[in-house]
N, C-alpha and C positions, 0 to 999 in steps of 0.2 A: 603496213608498218605500225608499230605501237605509237602511243602518245609519248612524246619525248620532253625533256626539260631543256631550258636555255643552255645549260652547261654541256649538253650533248650536241648542240648545233655546230660548233666549229669543225668537228670531224666530218660532218656531212656536206660542208660548203667547200667543195673542191673545184679547181679550175675555173674560177670566175662565175660560179653559180650564184643565183640571187635568192632572196627570201621574199615570200608574199605575205601580206597581211590582209585579213578579212574582217569586215564588220557586217554581221548578218542582221538584216532588217526584215520586216514582214513583207515589204514590197520590193526591196532591192538588196543586192549584195555589194557592199563597198569593197573595192580592191585597191591595194597599193603594192608596189614592188620596190625592192631595194636596188641601189646601184650595185655594180659588181665589186666595188670596194667595201660594201656593207657599212656605209656611213650614213646614207640618206634614204629616206622613204619617199617615193613618188606616187601620188594618186593616179589611178587609171580610171577610165569610164566605169560607172556602176553597171552591174548586170541586173536587168529588170527580171524579177522573179515571176515564173510562170508555173511550171511543174518541175519537181525535183530533177527528173531525168534530163530535161532541157537545160535547167540551170547548171547541173553538174557538167554536161557536155561543153557548154560555153566557158565555164570556169576552168575545166581541164585544158581546153584549147588555149586559153589565155595564159595559164601557168606554163604550159609547154613552150609557147611562143616566147615567153619571158625568161626561160631557162631556170625556173625555180626548183630548188632542191628541197625545200621544206615550206610549210604553210603555218603561219601564226593566226590562230583563231581568237578574236576578241571574246572574252567571256564576261557577259554583262552581270557581274555580281552586284547585289544590292549594297547600298552604302554601309549597312551594318555587317557586311561580310556573308550574309546568307545567300542561298541560291534559290531563285524563283523559276517560274515557267520559261523565261527567256534563256536562262542558262541551260535548262533541260533541252530546249529547242536547238541551241547551239551544239550541245553534245550529241544530240540525235543526228544533226546535219553532218558532223564529223564522222560519226559511226557509219552513216550511209556512204559518205565519200570514201572512206577507207576500203569499202568493198570494190571501188572502181579504180583505185590508184595505189601505188606503192609509196607515194610521197608521205613523209612523216608529218604529223601535226603537233603543234605545241599550243597550249592554252595560255592566254595572257589576260590578266585582270584589266578590263577596259573601263573601269569606273571613271566617269566624267570625260571620256574621250570625245563624245559627241559635243558636249558643252565646250570643251577646249577647241575643237575643230570649228565650231560655229563662231567662237570669239575671233579666231584667226581670220575666217572668211569675212566677218564684219569689219575687222581692222583693215582688210584689203579692199573695203568698200564694195563688196560683192552684193548685188541686189538680193532681196528676199527670195524672189523667184529663182534666181540662179543658185542661191545657197541650197535650196531644196534639191536641186539636181546634183549638187556636188558634196553634200554633207556626209553621206555614207563613205565615199572614197576618201574624203578628208579625215574622217574618223579612223578609217583603216590605216591611213598614213600615220596618224598619231599613235595608234596601237603598235604598228611595225617599228616606228621610230623608238618607242620605249624598249623594244627588244634589241634593236641595233645599239642603243645607248648602253644597255646592260652588257652586251657582248664587249663593247669597248671598255667598260668599267672592270670586267673580268680579265681584261688583257688578252682576250681570245683572238687569236689569229686564225683565219680560215686556212685549211690545208690547201696547198697549191699543187 
């Protein structure tokens, strides 16, 4: 399926389907999944990256288990709006995933998502060691929550 826009999401979210958010790191893939009401993003355990094939299998298994109808990929745009190597890596990951699944993907600007996620974890008094284990999934939840909030602002109701 092609890359879609946030405005196209409601038509795809039928029968209690969920949305997934991804934060692609060099060593891990942060994963978050929405509730069925599409109001809240919930972090899931990170996927430790090994080889693309293994990573994709674990990710697709998780997405299927969670009933995801679409995937939001955080796009690490530079602060000045330019796209660097990390954006290219994220787009390449999505291109490779599209060969393996019919799930639609949506890109979402993730500037400062990791910073915001870390601040939340610090405010929750999560130790530095545990923050390292949770930061990518917390960032994925921050990314996904941005999309969920945008859907609410658009007044978009999922098709039932």
